[in-house]
N, C-alpha and C positions, 0 to 999 in steps of 0.2 A: 455696072455688073454690082460693084461693092456699094450705089444707092440703091442697086434691089435688095441684096442682101442686107443691110440695112434697117430696111421696109419691114423685111419678113421678119427679123429677129427681132423688131419693135411690136409688130400686130401677135407675133406667138407671147413674147413679155405679156401681154395686154390680156390676150386670152387667159393664158395661166394666170394671173391675177384675177378677173374675173370668177374663175374655174377657186379660186380659193376661197373667194368670196362665199361662194354658195357649199362651201363644205365646211364641216368642224363641229366643235362642241356649239352648246351655249344650251344656256341655263332660265328659267322662267319661275314665277311668283305672284300671288295675287291671292285674292279672296273668291272662297267656293261657298256657293249654296247647294245646300243639300236639300231633297224632298227623296223621304226615307220612309215608306209602308213596309212593317211589318208583320208578320202572320198577327190573324187578331186585332187589328187595328183597323178604325171604321176611314182612315182616310191617312192622307202621307202627311208626314211631319217635318215638319222646315226646322233646318239645322245651318246654321251657320260656321266654317270652318274656312282654314288658311291652306293651300297647296304650293308645295312644290315640284319642278319638274327640271329632268335634267336628261339631253337628246347630244344623238350624235346626226351631222346632215352628209348623208352617203354620198348624195345627190341633189341637184336643184331640185329632183321632186319628190326625192324618199330621205326620210328621217327614221331612225329608230330610237323611242324613248321611255325614263322609266315617269312613275309619279308617287308622288306622296304625300296625302292630305291626311288632316287632324281635325276633331272639333273643334271651336271655340266657344259654343252656347248651344245648350241642349234645346230640346222642343218638345215640347207638349202635346200628348195624343190621347186620344180613347180609347180604352182594350176594352174589348167582349170577346171572352174565349168561355170553352164548355169547360167545367172543375175539377173533369177527369185529368184534362190536358199536363195539370198540376199534380194529379191525385191527393186532392182534398177535398173536404167539403165544407166551402168557407160559410155557411148559411148553420150546421150543424141537424140538417135536417134528413140524412142519411141517404141521399141520393148525388150523386156525382154528375149530373145530367146537367146541374143549373148552369145558366152563362153568369158570367164575374165579371162585371159592369164597373169600371173602375177609371180613372183617369192617371197618368202618369208622365214622366220623362224620361226622352228615348234620346241618346249620345253619342256622338260619332268616335273611339278610340284612334282608329286609324283607316286610313283608306293606302294600299299600294296596288301597282299596276304596270305594264311592258306592254307599248301599244309598238303597230307600224303605224306610219304616217305620210300620207301622201299628199302633197302640196301643188298648188296649179295657181301661178301668177295672173291677175285678173290686172295691175295696171302697175305703173314703174315701182311704186310704193302698196298698194291695196293686193292681199294672196286669199287666197282661200286654201282651208285642206280639211283632210275625213281623217280619221287613225280610228283603227281595230286593236284589241291584244284580250287580255285579262287582266281581271283583277280578284282582290284579295278584300274583305273588307273586315271590319272587329266593332260591334255595337256593346252598348251598354244600355239597358232599361229596367226603371223602378217603377214599383204603381204600390198603391194600397188600397188591400180588398172592402167590398162594403161592410165584410166581417171583423177588418181593422188586422189585417196579415199584411206583411211588408214583404214585397215582393222582389227580389233583385237578379236581373238574369244577364249575362253576357253573354253576348253569341255570336258568329260569325258564319259567313259565306264565300262562296269563291264564282265567280264565271265570267261566260266572256262581254265584252265590252265593246260599244262603237258611238262614235263622236264626230261630230263637227264642226268647223269657224273660219273666223275669220283675221286678218293680222295685218295692221301697217304701219309701215316703218317709218321713226321718227327720225332717225339717222342710217349709214351703213351696218351698225351695230345695235343699237336701242328699238326694239316696235314693242306697240300695243298688241294686245289678242283678248279675244273672248270664244269662249265654245260652249256647246251642251254635249254631256255624255250620257247612255242610257248604260246602267251594268243590268246583266239579266242575269238575278242571284234567286238562286230556287227560292228560296226563303224571303229574303226582301227585295222587291220593289224600289228599284231606284234609281231617276236621275238626279242630273249635277249640272248645274253652270259655272262655271270662271270665267272673271275678270281680274288681268292682271297684263304684267312685264314682261320683257326679256331680253336677254342681251346674247348675241352673239361672238363668240372670239375667234 
């Protein structure tokens, strides 16, 4: 009887320990690449940034996490839009219907988001995950028109975001990760890829 009770106690303790490792807080950080296509740009703009994420794992399969990213290098883009969008006559011909064709720089000020995250273990150390949530982005752009006018614009947008990735555990606490996220903003078509490391507390 005593032996049975001892075995049951040890088994319960091991189960509790294993469950504790599958819940709790975690922090992540790393390099983030963004492809941003604002209204009027011919194609997406490549920008580089850094990102930090903090989350809480509620059970082995579901987490809630927040995200903060900022740009570290602006990207170049080609801009084509009508003069009437900015309400000025760049070539002074009395017609606001002409197209402004110019090159400029686009920078990411910051991006924040909140997500629900579902995880699926593939092996003892490798796992896949998907996340969905809502994000807000703040951008600035600068360009010089053919008529010599300097334009600086700061814009923001928000919308749903969806992503998926892989995670590989180096130890019980330290892991590598990589993922892709699509941000469905109204005025800015944006996608991002992150490579980073994480730590489970």
